[in-house]
GUVO-871027 format. One record per residue (C-alpha): residue number from 0; residue in one letter; x, y negated, z. Coordinates in nm, 3 decimals, decimal comma, always signed. Last residue first. Layout:
BEGIN
<pt num="NUM" residuo="A" x="X" y="Y" z="Z"/>
...
***
This chain:
BEGIN
<pt num="54" residuo="X" x="+0,796" y="+0,958" z="-0,403"/>
<pt num="53" residuo="X" x="+0,736" y="+0,935" z="-0,052"/>
<pt num="52" residuo="X" x="+0,449" y="+1,151" z="+0,121"/>
<pt num="51" residuo="X" x="+0,092" y="+1,152" z="+0,208"/>
<pt num="50" residuo="X" x="-0,053" y="+1,464" z="+0,311"/>
<pt num="49" residuo="X" x="-0,226" y="+1,693" z="+0,019"/>
<pt num="48" residuo="X" x="-0,527" y="+1,853" z="+0,142"/>
<pt num="47" residuo="X" x="-0,599" y="+2,102" z="-0,059"/>
<pt num="46" residuo="X" x="-1,025" y="+2,124" z="-0,192"/>
<pt num="45" residuo="X" x="-0,932" y="+2,296" z="-0,525"/>
<pt num="44" residuo="X" x="-0,901" y="+1,972" z="-0,670"/>
<pt num="43" residuo="X" x="-0,602" y="+1,749" z="-0,458"/>
<pt num="42" residuo="X" x="-0,703" y="+1,634" z="-0,105"/>
<pt num="41" residuo="X" x="-0,524" y="+1,298" z="-0,080"/>
<pt num="40" residuo="X" x="-0,294" y="+1,175" z="+0,165"/>
<pt num="39" residuo="X" x="-0,145" y="+0,833" z="+0,100"/>
<pt num="38" residuo="X" x="+0,185" y="+0,817" z="-0,193"/>
<pt num="37" residuo="X" x="+0,433" y="+0,541" z="-0,078"/>
<pt num="36" residuo="X" x="+0,649" y="+0,434" z="-0,339"/>
<pt num="35" residuo="X" x="+1,004" y="+0,507" z="-0,444"/>
<pt num="34" residuo="X" x="+1,249" y="+0,396" z="-0,641"/>
<pt num="33" residuo="X" x="+1,567" y="+0,492" z="-0,661"/>
<pt num="32" residuo="X" x="+1,918" y="+0,301" z="-0,528"/>
<pt num="31" residuo="X" x="+2,186" y="+0,267" z="-0,668"/>
<pt num="30" residuo="X" x="+2,073" y="-0,030" z="-0,962"/>
<pt num="29" residuo="X" x="+1,940" y="-0,253" z="-0,620"/>
<pt num="28" residuo="X" x="+1,626" y="-0,367" z="-0,661"/>
<pt num="27" residuo="X" x="+1,560" y="-0,712" z="-0,783"/>
<pt num="26" residuo="X" x="+1,463" y="-0,964" z="-0,508"/>
<pt num="25" residuo="X" x="+1,126" y="-1,168" z="-0,506"/>
<pt num="24" residuo="X" x="+1,048" y="-1,356" z="-0,205"/>
<pt num="23" residuo="X" x="+0,673" y="-1,499" z="-0,142"/>
<pt num="22" residuo="X" x="+0,567" y="-1,796" z="-0,034"/>
<pt num="21" residuo="X" x="+0,460" y="-1,993" z="+0,311"/>
<pt num="20" residuo="X" x="+0,749" y="-2,153" z="+0,511"/>
<pt num="19" residuo="X" x="+0,717" y="-2,479" z="+0,277"/>
<pt num="18" residuo="X" x="+0,366" y="-2,456" z="+0,334"/>
<pt num="17" residuo="X" x="+0,395" y="-2,482" z="+0,693"/>
<pt num="16" residuo="X" x="+0,603" y="-2,769" z="+0,691"/>
<pt num="15" residuo="X" x="+0,382" y="-2,986" z="+0,479"/>
<pt num="14" residuo="X" x="+0,140" y="-2,927" z="+0,725"/>
<pt num="13" residuo="X" x="+0,346" y="-3,029" z="+1,011"/>
<pt num="12" residuo="X" x="+0,455" y="-3,349" z="+0,836"/>
<pt num="11" residuo="X" x="+0,101" y="-3,443" z="+0,699"/>
<pt num="10" residuo="X" x="-0,044" y="-3,371" z="+1,072"/>
<pt num="9" residuo="X" x="+0,254" y="-3,591" z="+1,221"/>
<pt num="8" residuo="X" x="+0,159" y="-3,870" z="+0,960"/>
<pt num="7" residuo="X" x="-0,255" y="-3,844" z="+1,008"/>
<pt num="6" residuo="X" x="-0,117" y="-3,927" z="+1,400"/>
<pt num="5" residuo="X" x="+0,083" y="-4,158" z="+1,340"/>
<pt num="4" residuo="X" x="-0,175" y="-4,363" z="+1,145"/>
<pt num="3" residuo="X" x="-0,447" y="-4,300" z="+1,383"/>
<pt num="2" residuo="X" x="-0,206" y="-4,398" z="+1,656"/>
<pt num="1" residuo="X" x="-0,130" y="-4,720" z="+1,485"/>
<pt num="0" residuo="X" x="-0,505" y="-4,775" z="+1,438"/>
***
């Protein structure tokens, strides 16, 4: 019984530690940098291929 209790406690500690490391860090953009986004490659009207680029 004691062994089961220790295993359960260990699993609970490992699970809570892994949950504490997950998540998303949101940082406000710096004011002096313009926001940029990657535009994937696509075909424009007239079958013109436009390669991927930063906008």
